[in-house]
C-alpha positions in Angstrom: 0.0 0.0 0.0 2.8 2.4 0.9 4.6 1.5 -2.4 1.5 2.3 -4.4 1.1 5.6 -2.6 4.6 6.6 -3.4 4.1 5.6 -7.0 0.9 7.7 -7.2 2.9 10.7 -6.0 5.5 10.1 -8.7 2.8 9.8 -11.3 1.2 13.1 -10.1 4.5 14.9 -10.5 5.0 14.0 -14.1 4.7 17.2 -16.2 1.4 17.6 -18.1 -0.3 20.4 -20.0 -4.0 20.9 -20.5 -5.0 20.2 -24.1 -8.2 18.1 -23.8 -11.8 18.8 -22.8 -11.9 16.6 -19.7 -13.7 14.7 -18.2 -15.2 13.1 -21.3 -18.6 11.6 -20.5 -19.5 8.0 -19.9 -22.9 7.1 -21.2 -25.0 3.9 -20.7 -26.3 2.3 -23.9 -29.5 0.5 -22.8 -31.1 0.3 -26.3 -27.9 -1.3 -27.6 -28.1 -3.9 -24.8 -31.6 -4.9 -25.9 -30.5 -5.4 -29.5 -27.5 -7.6 -29.0 -28.0 -11.2 -27.7 -26.0 -11.9 -24.6 -25.1 -8.2 -24.1 -24.0 -7.1 -20.6 -24.5 -3.6 -19.2 -22.6 -1.6 -21.7 -21.3 2.0 -21.3 -19.3 4.1 -23.7 -16.4 6.5 -22.9 -16.8 9.4 -25.3 -13.3 10.5 -26.2 -14.9 11.6 -29.5 -15.9 14.6 -27.4 -12.4 15.5 -26.3 -11.7 18.4 -28.6 -9.5 19.4 -31.6 -12.3 18.4 -33.9 -13.0 14.9 -32.7 -9.4 14.5 -31.8 -9.8 11.4 -29.7 -7.5 9.7 -27.2 -4.3 10.8 -28.9 -4.7 14.2 -27.3 -4.4 12.5 -23.9 -0.9 11.3 -24.9 0.1 14.7 -26.2 -0.7 16.2 -22.9 2.3 14.4 -21.5 4.5 14.6 -24.6 4.2 18.4 -25.0 5.9 19.4 -21.7 9.0 17.4 -22.9 8.7 19.1 -26.3 8.6 22.5 -24.7 11.5 21.7 -22.2 13.7 20.9 -25.2 12.9 24.3 -26.8 11.7 22.4 -29.9 11.1 24.4 -33.1 9.8 21.5 -35.3 7.5 18.6 -34.4 8.0 15.5 -36.5 5.6 12.5 -36.6 4.2 9.9 -38.8 1.1 8.0 -39.8 -1.2 7.2 -42.7 -2.3 9.9 -45.2 -5.6 10.2 -43.1 -3.9 9.9 -39.7 -6.0 11.4 -36.9 -2.9 11.5 -34.6 -0.8 13.3 -37.3 -3.6 15.9 -37.9 -4.0 16.5 -34.1 -0.2 16.8 -33.6 -0.1 19.4 -36.5 -2.9 21.4 -34.9 -1.3 21.4 -31.5 2.1 22.4 -33.0 0.5 25.4 -34.6 -1.2 26.3 -31.3 2.2 26.2 -29.6 3.9 28.2 -32.3 6.0 25.4 -33.8 6.6 24.1 -37.2 5.4 20.6 -38.0 6.5 18.0 -40.6 4.5 14.8 -41.2 5.8 11.7 -42.8 2.7 9.9 -44.2 2.2 6.8 -46.2 -0.3 6.7 -49.0 -1.2 8.8 -52.0 -2.1 12.5 -51.6 -5.8 12.8 -52.6 -6.6 15.0 -55.6 -9.4 16.5 -53.5 -8.3 16.7 -49.9 -10.9 15.5 -47.5 -11.1 14.4 -43.8 -7.9 14.7 -41.8 -5.8 15.5 -44.8 -8.0 18.4 -45.7 -7.3 19.9 -42.2 -3.6 19.1 -42.6 -3.7 21.1 -45.9 -5.4 24.1 -44.2 -2.8 24.1 -41.5 0.0 24.5 -44.1 2.3 22.0 -42.5 4.9 20.2 -44.6 4.1 16.6 -45.7 6.6 14.0 -46.9 5.0 10.9 -48.4 6.1 7.3 -48.6 4.5 4.4 -50.2 4.3 1.8 -47.4 4.0 1.7 -43.6 7.4 0.0 -43.4 9.1 3.1 -45.0 7.8 5.6 -42.4 10.3 5.3 -39.6 13.4 5.2 -41.9 12.1 8.3 -43.7 11.4 10.0 -40.4 15.0 9.5 -39.4 16.2 11.0 -42.7 13.9 14.0 -42.3 15.1 14.5 -38.7 18.7 14.7 -39.8 17.8 17.0 -42.7 15.9 19.4 -40.5 18.6 19.4 -37.8 21.2 20.2 -40.4 19.2 23.4 -41.1 19.3 24.4 -37.5 15.9 23.1 -36.4 15.4 21.6 -32.9 13.4 18.6 -33.8 11.2 16.5 -31.5 10.2 13.2 -33.0 6.9 11.8 -31.8 6.4 8.1 -32.6 3.4 6.6 -34.4 0.3 7.2 -32.4 2.2 9.1 -29.7 2.9 5.7 -28.2 6.0 5.7 -26.0 6.8 5.6 -22.3 5.9 9.3 -22.0 2.7 9.6 -24.0 1.2 6.4 -22.5 1.0 8.2 -19.2 -2.0 10.1 -20.7 -3.8 6.8 -20.7 -2.9 6.2 -17.0 -4.5 9.5 -16.3 -7.5 8.5 -18.4 -8.0 5.4 -16.2 -7.8 7.6 -13.1 -10.5 9.7 -14.7 -12.7 6.6 -15.2 -12.1 5.6 -11.5 -13.5 8.9 -10.4 -16.4 8.6 -12.7 -17.2 5.1 -11.5 -17.5 6.5 -7.9 -19.9 9.3 -9.1 -22.0 6.8 -11.1 -22.0 4.1 -8.4 -20.7 1.4 -10.8 -17.6 -0.7 -11.2 -16.5 -1.8 -14.6 -15.6 -5.4 -15.1 -13.9 -4.9 -18.5 -12.7 -2.2 -20.9 -12.7 -2.9 -24.6 -10.6 -0.7 -26.8 -8.7 -0.5 -30.1 -5.0 -1.4 -29.7 -2.7 -0.7 -32.6 0.6 1.1 -31.7 0.2 -0.3 -28.2 0.5 3.0 -26.2 -3.2 3.3 -25.2 -3.5 -0.2 -23.9 0.0 -0.1 -22.2 -1.1 3.0 -20.3 -4.3 1.4 -19.2 -2.4 -1.7 -18.0 0.0 0.4 -16.0 -2.9 2.3 -14.6 -4.7 -0.9 -13.7 -1.8 -1.8 -11.4 -1.3 1.7 -10.1 -4.9 2.1 -9.0 -5.4 -1.4 -7.7 -7.9 -2.6 -10.3 -6.6 -6.2 -10.3 -9.9 -7.7 -11.6 -10.4 -5.3 -14.4 -10.1 -6.9 -17.9 -8.5 -4.7 -20.5 -9.4 -6.1 -23.9 -7.5 -4.8 -26.8 -8.8 -5.3 -30.4 -6.2 -4.9 -33.2 -7.3 -3.0 -36.3 -4.2 -3.9 -38.2 -1.3 -5.9 -36.7 -0.8 -9.4 -35.2 -1.4 -9.5 -31.5 2.1 -10.6 -30.6 3.6 -7.6 -32.4 1.3 -5.3 -30.4 2.3 -7.1 -27.2 5.9 -6.5 -28.1 5.3 -2.8 -28.4 3.4 -2.7 -25.1 6.1 -4.5 -23.2 8.7 -1.9 -24.5 6.5 0.9 -23.3 5.3 -0.5 -19.9 8.6 -1.5 -18.3 10.1 2.1 -18.4 6.8 3.5 -17.2 6.7 1.1 -14.2 10.4 2.0 -13.4 9.7 5.8 -13.7 6.9 5.7 -11.0 8.7 3.1 -8.9 5.9 0.5 -9.1 7.3 -2.9 -8.4 4.8 -4.8 -10.6 5.8 -7.4 -13.1 3.7 -7.6 -16.2 3.7 -10.9 -17.9 2.8 -10.7 -21.6 0.5 -13.7 -21.2 -1.7 -11.4 -19.0 -2.2 -9.0 -21.9 -5.4 -9.5 -23.9 -5.0 -8.5 -27.5 -7.3 -10.0 -30.1 -6.3 -9.8 -33.8 -9.2 -11.8 -35.3 -11.3 -8.8 -36.4 -9.1 -6.6 -38.6 -10.0 -8.4 -41.9 -7.9 -7.4 -44.8 -6.0 -4.8 -42.9 -5.7 -1.2 -41.6 -8.5 1.0 -42.7 -10.3 -1.6 -44.7 -13.8 -2.2 -43.2 -15.2 -5.7 -42.8 -18.8 -6.8 -43.2 -19.0 -7.2 -39.5 -17.5 -3.8 -38.7 -19.9 -2.1 -41.1 -22.9 -3.9 -39.5 -21.6 -2.9 -36.0 -21.2 0.7 -37.0 -24.7 0.7 -38.4 -26.1 -0.8 -35.2 -24.4 1.8 -33.0 -25.6 4.7 -35.1 -29.2 3.6 -35.7 -29.7 2.4 -32.1 -27.9 4.9 -30.0 -27.0 7.8 -32.4 -23.3 7.1 -31.8 -21.0 7.2 -34.9 -18.0 4.9 -35.1 -15.0 5.4 -37.4 -14.2 2.7 -40.0 -10.6 2.2 -38.9 -10.7 1.6 -35.2 -13.9 1.8 -33.2 -16.2 -0.1 -35.7 -13.8 -3.1 -35.6 -13.9 -2.9 -31.8 -17.7 -2.9 -32.0 -17.6 -5.9 -34.2 -15.5 -7.8 -31.7 -17.7 -6.7 -28.8 -20.8 -8.0 -30.5 -19.1 -11.3 -31.3 -18.0 -11.6 -27.7 -21.6 -11.1 -26.5 -22.8 -13.8 -28.8 -20.1 -16.1 -27.6 -21.0 -15.4 -24.0 -17.6 -14.1 -23.1 -19.4 -11.6 -20.8 -22.1 -12.6 -18.4 -25.4 -10.7 -18.3 -24.5 -8.7 -15.2 -21.0 -7.6 -16.3 -20.5 -3.9 -16.8 -18.3 -3.3 -19.9 -16.9 0.1 -20.9 -16.5 0.5 -24.7 -13.9 3.2 -25.2 -14.6 5.5 -28.1 -11.2 6.7 -29.2 -12.4 9.3 -31.7 -11.1 9.2 -35.3 -14.5 10.2 -36.8 -12.8 12.5 -39.4 -12.1 9.3 -41.4 -15.9 9.2 -42.2 -15.3 12.2 -44.4 -12.3 11.1 -46.4 
């Protein structure tokens, strides 16, 4: 107990700046429950309300990354993603808000008529370097970093999705937020189901689970793109330095991590029949829109879990809406 108290103090002392509209609401979805066989009590965490035009949970990570950026007197932010990356767009907006330059390394073809996130990136006037494939992004980022530094820029490189041992503390703070909301609502969640891709969001929740003593909470990550073992590798690299930083003597065994890669279909950003049906059900039953890249695939997994009776009828499950709705307009 004393160790956890000291770890909490260390966590509270990690620098953070306010970027998001917090607390994002938690809403119960009773009509959805009636529509899905085997559905538990289901709630939704509305990080689609978080600000920066449906910015989503990536803003939580940037709240912890930006103090380090400012400390280093950064002049140019550098990050990567797909051509319609929500995180890249949000990073560019925050860079402009902080008076910095921003360069984005994005994979994919520049659309002839910019829409969605890329439309906003264009309006911001940030520099975009394109590559053909996802595998080419990090090598190109390293090249661009050296190029910019040779021109006198102080560059801060933010990894894909803001997922590192700094940004993931934003998701520890998010779980603390949920703990406070649980008390206000008089409920205790048995499980959280969330998209898990670059690993940082789920890593932060896993660290938070141990920091706040939520041993029985299941954190269920649904992959929209990569194999589960690859995501677990990323999570382990993030979690160990986090635990060390806050002095929390808790070992995380990768076999304890729940990452399901059975629902991404043909790959990143490509809807499946099940994800399209899930998005339709959420929108027409609860008036809640889901994006085609992340949350609709999480919804497809959730519905399948209900049908397979992975939850019992009295479980309280929190579906975490991570935003990304600009991809509906690409």
